[in-house]
C-alpha angles and dihedrals in degrees: 000000000000139000126218131217128214091283094052092251119146127253133179113267110293104192113128100166092236112116089179088065110010125191118238137182116259130216129248141345096027102032086193139131119268138173113263094213133272117286112252109236097164112137091186091244125126089202097068139062108232111215137167124211107227093204094057106015090231121145123229125193104190123174111272126223093270092057094044091052091049094049093046091066088068090065089073100029111052093167091072135046118226120204137168114242107234093206096049106019087230126132115253124196126209125180118241115246110231109192127142098175090239113126090196095065134070110239107218139152128225112199094219096049107015128226119022129193101168097110119082127215099224135000092251088069090067092066089235091157113101116262122230108286098238113119091189091058105038123193131216130206115255104211090194092064103017088234133116115247134189115275131192108310120230109277115221098172093106090059093062117099114193124318096300097072134064126201126203136171119248130184117263105182108297093342134065125238133187122246127186130220138172117282094227120213120231112264125240125197114268094357130111117218136196131183116241108220090198094058116117098200134048090233093060102037095085114074115194128198132178112265114249113216122217113251090240108194103029090186094058111072092177093073129066128187115225133171114249114209093210091057097028089219142094114268134181114258125185115242111248111224112200127142092178090239114125090199094067132072106231115211138151123230113199093220097050109012127226120022126189110193119188115247111251110227115209133188129236094235143353092270094072137062121223116239123212118275112272108242093203096056104014091231131136121226137179141202128214125252100233097205092056101042094096094045095050091048088069093058117106099195097293110123097191093048091047094050092045090050092051092049091045092052092047092055090048092051091049092053099045107026103045139273098276095054094042093051092050094050094042091049093052092048092049091050091051093046091050094049103033107027108140094030119124119249112247109246 
């Protein structure tokens, strides 16, 4: 085995199995093996031992005995930090800073355990004052101020189902619990309302319908039950029977309801005929029977005498004046007698 230099010349084998200071072939005139030079592993610290591993050529800078002795003092004194000074190799000591930012605690240090914040400055820092007695809005102690402050309130949103229920927190001993209730819709006079659980907006969840009143007395057709807004309840109201016809008498019969009877027009005496009721004015009128005017004029309030006189004259006329005249007069008198018998003669 041979080694070569930069000129390709041969040297004896130069391997020395030390990567921290390897052997290499030199140039002329010697053409021999020589050490390249030890690897520099110095980290410029007096607190480490600087070593090189021949097998790998890697440097290690482990703490030396001075540093280890220095740091070991911190095992029994946790109120100070012990550290080796790289520039001098001496051991430096620095106190541990114990500060938790809480004005209500005493910041101390115990060598065996280190910082301690278990002692309080004043009793007020223990939050010994009673918190607000509201289980639905609990309070927690703020150790920074020694005062109770609001915490997260009880959330009842998960208890709400749709827009027709409400959920609220109520006290249950020292804790708060959620209770549900109906989300009532605003009322309106004479209207019934229901909440639609499928509604998606508060504006559409309330469904209103006109209130239907019970018929009340089913045997009395002259009374209706209607809802009155001012009272917001159903009340009995008399049925108004009016056919807008002045020639009828408008009445209500409980068993059958409205009734519209025609006005009966009468005459003042047997010498007149009644005319139909005038639907414009609602007044009755009559017209005279010309053939009986002279006969009725002789009456003095005696119906029987008046009628007898009329019939007698009719017979006389029939006997002396011919059949045609007698039949006409008698027919008129008979018609009057049939329709108006019992009426008073007009004086």
